[in-house]
Every structure is written in structure tokens, then in C-alpha cells.
N, C-alpha and C positions, 0 to 999 in steps of 0.2 A: 441112728435116729429111732426114737421110740414110736411105736405104732399108736394110732388113735384109739381111744378107749373103746369105741363101739366095734372095732375090728378085732379085738382080742378074743381068744377062744371062749371063755365062759359067757362073756357079754353078748357076743354075736348070736349064740344059741338062745339066750334069754330074750333078747330083742326079737328074734324070729318067732319065738313062742308067743310073745306079747302081741306081735303084729297079726299072727294067725288067729289068736283069740279075739282081738278087736275086730278083725274082718268078719269072723263068724257072728259076733254080736251085732255088728252093723247090718249084715245080710239078714239075720233073723229078725231084727227090728223092722227092716224094710219089708220083709215078707209079711209080717204080722200087720203092718200098717196098710199094705196093699190089700191083704185079705179083708181087713176091716173097712176098706173103702175110704180111708182118710189119707190126707197128706199131699195128694196131687203128684207133682213131678219130683219132689224131694226124695220119696222112698225109691222111685225108679232110678234116680241118680245114685242113691246110696247102694242099690243093688248092682248097678253096673260099674261104678267107680271103685268101690271097696275091694273087690277081687283084683282089679287091675293094679291098684296101689299096693296091695299085699304082695302080689307076685313080683312087682318091681323091687320092693324093699327086701324081700327074701333073697332075690337075685343079688341085689346090691351088697347086702351084708355077708353073703356066703359065696357067691360065684363071680363077682365082678373082678376086674384086674386089681383094684385096690385091695380087695379081700385076699386075693392070692398072694399079694406081696407081704402080707402080715400073717 
């Protein structure tokens, strides 16, 4: 059985890099919005949820049981 596209070697590393870059962009945007005094609860949620999602997806694509099988 062929492995899913996202678990193959080059793709998993590219997806990990994209996830980390997106998390850094979201966190940076959230910090700038908080520093500017605009946005309310949305930047705070961006600042707390973005790293959690990034950690989860990096684990999922690289260290989960599904990734180890492929």
C-alpha cells in the first residue's frame, strides 16, 4: 500500500517548514496587534493557539505512529 502524500519524506519536511513559518507569522502579527492596542481577544487567541497547532502538526507529520509507518 502506498503511503499518503503528506507522509512521504520530502513533503513532510516542506509541510513542517510551512507550518513553522505560518506560526511565526501569526504570532508576529498577534504581537504587533497587541502592542498596537487593537484587535481585542483575537490576537490573544492567535498568540496562544498558533503555537499549539504548530506543535501538534509538526508532531503529526514527523513523530506520530502514522508517520513512523511511512
